[in-house]
Each structure stands twice: as C-alpha cells, then as structure tokens.
N, C-alpha and C positions, 0 to 999 in steps of 0.2 A: 561410415563417417567417423573421423577421429575428433575427440574432444580434448582440449579446447579447439573450437572451430572458428576460423576466420576466413572471410572471402578474400580472394585475390583478383584484382581487376587491372589488366594491362601491366602486370608485374608489380602492382602496388598492393601491399597487405592492408586490408580494411578491417577496422575494429567492428566486428559484427554486433557486439553488444551495444556499442555507442550508437550505431545506425538504428538499431531496433528501439533504443531508448528514445531517440528523437522522433522516430516514426510513431511510437506509442503516444507521445504528447500530441503530435499532429492529428493522428486518427481519432484519438479520444476527444480532442477539442472539436473536430469537424462533426463527430457523432453528437456531441452536446449541442452544437448549433442546429443540427437537423432536428433533434428532439425538442428544442425550444421553439422552433418554427412550427412543429406539428402538434404542440401541446399548448394549452393556455397557461401562460406564466403570470402569476399574481403579483410579480415584482416588476416595476417599470425598468426600462432599459438603463437609465442612469444609475439607479440603485444596484441593478444586477452587475453593471460594470464595476462599481465600487466593491461589491462582494467578491467578484472574480479577482480583482487586484489584491484584496485582503487575503484571499485564499492563496494566491501565488506567493505573496511576501511571507505569510505564515508558513507555507510549505517549504520555502527556501531556507528559512531560519531553522525550522523544526527538523528538516531532513539532515542538515549539517550538524546540529546540536546532538541529536541522538546518534548520528554516525560517529561523532567524537566520543560519546559516552561508551560506545562499544569497544573503544581502544583508548582509554583516557591517559595512559602513561607514555604516550608518544614523545620521543625525544624532540626538543625544541631546535629546529634547524629550518633553513629556507626550503629545502627539499621536502621535509616532512610537513611544513606548513602548506605547501602546494598540494601535497597528497591529502592532507586533512581537509582542505577546501573542496577537493574533488570527492571526498568520502561523504556518502549520503545514504539514507535509507527511506524506503517508501513509508514505513511506519511513522517516522518522525514527520514526514511530509504530510501524511493524512491528518495526524493529530494537530500539527502546527497549522495546517490549512484550516482545520476546524476552529481553532482559537482565533486565527486571523479573520475568518468570516464573522465570528461573533463580535469581535472588536469593531470591524467595519460596520456591522449592522447597528451597533450602539452609537457609533459616530454619526451615522446618517439617519438614525431614528427609524430604521426598518424593523417592523414587528413580525413579518411573515417568515415562516421557515423557508429555507432556500436550498436545502441539500438534495431533495429528491431527484431533480434533473441531472445531478452529477453522478448518481449511483451507477448506472449502466456504462457511461463513458469511463468512469474510474476503473470498473472491473475489466473492461476491454483494454484500457491502457496498461493495467498491471499485468494482464495476460501476455500482451506483446512483450513487455519488458522482461517478464520471467522466461520467455523463450530465449531472449538474449542472455540471461543469467545462466540458463542451462547450457547453452552453447559455449559459454566462457569457462565452464568447468571449475577448476580450482583457482582460476584467476579472479573470481569474484567470491566473496565470502557468503555464498548462499548454498554451499554444498553441505552434506551431512557427515555424520560420524562414520567411521569404518564399521561395516556390518557383514555378517555371514548369511544374511537373509537372501531370498531369491530376488529381491528388488535391488540388490547391490549393483553398482555400475562403476567402471573405471572412468573417473572424471579428469584424468590427466596426470595423476601421480602414481599410477600402477596399483592403487589400493581400491578395493570394492567399498564404495560409500553409498549412503542413502542419497538418492537423487531428489533432494527436498524441493528443488524447483519444479520437477515433474509432479511431485505430490501436490504442490500448490496449483499447478495448471489443472489437475483433475478437480481439486476443490473449487477453484474459480468457475469451472464449467458447471458444476453442481450448484454453486451459489447463484449463478446467473439464471439458471433454469428455475430454481426455487423462488428467487425474488420476483421473477416475472409472473410465476403462478400466484404468488401471494398478492402482488399488485393487481392482477386481473380478477382475483377471486374475493378479495376483501376490500371493504371501504376503509382504507387507512386514512388517518388524519395527516394533514400536511406536515412533512418532516419525518414521519415515522419510518418510511422506507429507508431513509438514510441511516437512521438510528439502528435499525435491524441489520443493515449492511455492516456498519462499524462494529457492532457487538459480535456479529458472526465472524468477520474477518480477523478482528483482534483476538477472538477466542481461538480461532484456528492457529494463528501465529504464536499464541502462548503455548499451545501444545507442540507445534512443530519445532520450536526452539530446543526442546529436549533432545532432538535428534541432531542438533548442530554442535560442533566442537567449540563452544564458547569458552572463554578464558576468564573474563571478568564478571564476578558475581556479587550481588548484594542481597543478603537474606536468602542465599541459595538460588537467586533468580538472575537472569541476564538483564541488561538494560532494556531490551525489547520486551521481555516478559513484565518488567516493572511498568513499562509504558502501557502494556495491555491491561494491567490491573488498574492503573490510573484512568484509562478509558472507561472501564466497566464502572468504576466509582463515579466518574463524570456522568454516566447515564444511569446511575443507581435509581433515581426517581422514576425513570421510564421503565426500568426492569421491575420495580415494585408495582407500578401501575399494571403491567402485563400479568404479573402473578396474581394481583388482586382481582383483575377481570376474569381470570380463569376460575378463581374460587367462587366468584359471584355466579358464574354460569353453573 
C-alpha cells in the first residue's frame, strides 16, 4: 500500500482521512450512547444535553484556535482563511471541550462530574481518526521528523520519517487497556477516570511532539506542548491529591 492512500470509488477519488474523521465522530457518539444506556448516569437528560452542546462548541473553538497557533504567521487571504478554518487539532478540541463543559455546568448549576462516560468513546474516536492521519502521510501535519531508526517509514516524500500516528495508535491501545483495568480494579471518584485520561494523553502528546518537525516555538516548546503544560497545571490539584494519597499509604 502506497502512502498517502486514498480510496477510489467508481473513478472518484475519495478523501480517506475525511471519511474516517466523520466515521470517528459517528462511532464514538454511538458508543457513548450505548455506555450511557448501560450505566447509571447521575446527570439528568436535559443537563447532559447542555453539557454535550457545551463540549461541542468548546471543542470547535479550541480545535481551530490551537490549529491557528501552530501556524500563526499565515498570510491573510481568502484562500488561507478557508484553509485556516479547516485547520484543527484534537488537542485544542479536547481542552476546549473541557472548558466548554465547565462553562455549561456553571450556567445550568450542575455539580456532578460529567467526563467519565466520554473517556472510552473519545479514545475510540481518536484511534479511528489517527488511522486516517497515518494513511494521509505528509498531507496531514501528524508525521514525524526524518529518522535513521528501524521505525522510519516513507510517508509520501521519499524520506524515512517517524510514523508518529502509528506510535499514537499503539499508545491509545495501551491506554484503553490500562484505563479499563483501573476502572474495574479501583473505586474511583466520579470524574477521576476522565482526569487520568487527560493527564495521560496530554503527557504522551507532550513527548511525541519532540519527534515532529515543528517550526513555531515559545520557550522552546510548540503550541501543542504549551497546551499540554496548561492542562497539567489545570489538573495540578488532582495531581497533588494523587501524590499525597501515595505518601499516606
């Protein structure tokens, strides 16, 4: 199989990444609906709908904003504005969705944590999307730096690069298995599973960014890495509580 890879149906070239991206949203949402039906949800349907809307709006804004910050010096033109609108990143979507949820909960007066039901659907959705990123090769800025390691792959430009999308697929598989084991083995408080997921995924992305050919840096870090730091600071109280509980034991 040659990368970048696109399906061809009845002589029409199909954007595989775009198809998988929409498929990721659909399957992840259906998985969430299944989990909500099979688990006791402490949040009523009206408030849950408000939370989902808040998450969607926050994710939309966050994904575009962080996508812009990855390439902030884009020339102002109609074509570039359209490209900018289509530029998005899952990291901005996750953190923007988190802020959108918190804002929605404040507006409706909801006190219960709401993220745990989203954890496994999010992981599944990211996994499907990353398959699309890998098949897109250098057409999507998810590829790695040139490398001489045994993991190097030709992603479409004739150079051997780190297949960072494949690395992420392996990590997501491990994360899914680990979080399921934690959820089944420990009595977690409501909302803690989501926090562990966010800290784990953002920690992984902080590290994997060093393998990507980023251009724009602040304090020696890319915009994605800065967002990872912000996320860890956001959950600093939770991290402190985990460390304190370990010391007590």
